[in-house]
N, C-alpha and C positions, 0 to 999 in steps of 0.2 A: 504494499499500499504506499502510495506517494504522499508524504506529508510536507506541508509548507509552513514556514514561520511568517505569521502576519501580526500586525498590531492594530487593535481595534480601540478607537477613542470614544469613551462614554463619559459624559459629565466632566469634560476637561481632563480626564485621566486616561493614560494609555495602558492597554492591557495586551502584552505580548502573548501570543498563542501559537502552539504547534497544532495544526489541524490537517485532517485528510484533504487532499487537493479538491475533491469533489464537493466538500462542504464549505470551501472558502467563500464563494459568492453568497451563499445563504447567510453565513456568519457576518459578512460585511453588511448585508442588507438589514439583518436584525440589529446589529450594532447602530447602524444609521437610524433605524426606526426608533430604538430606545433613546438615542440622543435627541431626536426630534420631539419625542413624547415629553422628555424632561423639559425642553425649551417651551413646549406648549403649556405644560403644568405651571411652570414658573411664570409665564406671561399671563395666564388666565386665572390662576388660583393663588390663594395666600399660602404659598409654599415657603417655609422658613429656611430650608437648606436642601442640599443635593440628596441627602439621605431620604428626606420626606418625598421628594420627587421620584427617586428610585422605588420607594415603597408603593407610590401610587402607580407607577409603571408596572410593577410586579403584580398588583391587584388587577389592573386592567388587562394585561397580557394573560394572566391566569384565568380570569373570568371568560375572556375570549376563547381560550383553549377549552375550557369546560363546556361552554355553549356549543363550540364546534363538535366536541366529542358527543354531546347529547344529541345534536342534529345528525351526526353520522350514525349513531346507534338507532335513531328513529328511522332514517333512510334505509339502513340495513334491514330493520324489522319489516318495513313496508315492502321492500324489494323481495324479502324472503316470502312474505305472505302472497305477493302477486305471483311469484314463481311456483309456490305450492298450488295456487288456484289454476295456473296454466297447466301444471303437471297433472292435476285432477281432470281437467277438461281433455287433455291429450289421452289419459287413460280411458276415459269414457268413450272417446271417439275410436280408440283402438279396439275396445270391446265390441263396438258396433260392427267392425269390419269382419 
């Protein structure tokens, strides 16, 4: 596996990382997203320090991840039910033949 040494800047601090090459773009995007979220929280809310802004980012990202997980589970359940119905219809049609 090919690893790369990159530096991600979040809230004015640099974080050197060794990451798999295929994850580099994603990590850079996420680092930029977090940094932009911090700036947004600082500009629009009464955030007293960077740690508060980081906590708010963690809550927002965690909430988004949980909502996406629940939506994925709901979509999977719906898809499974539809596939089971389709399978039942196919079984019925095959029995008619």
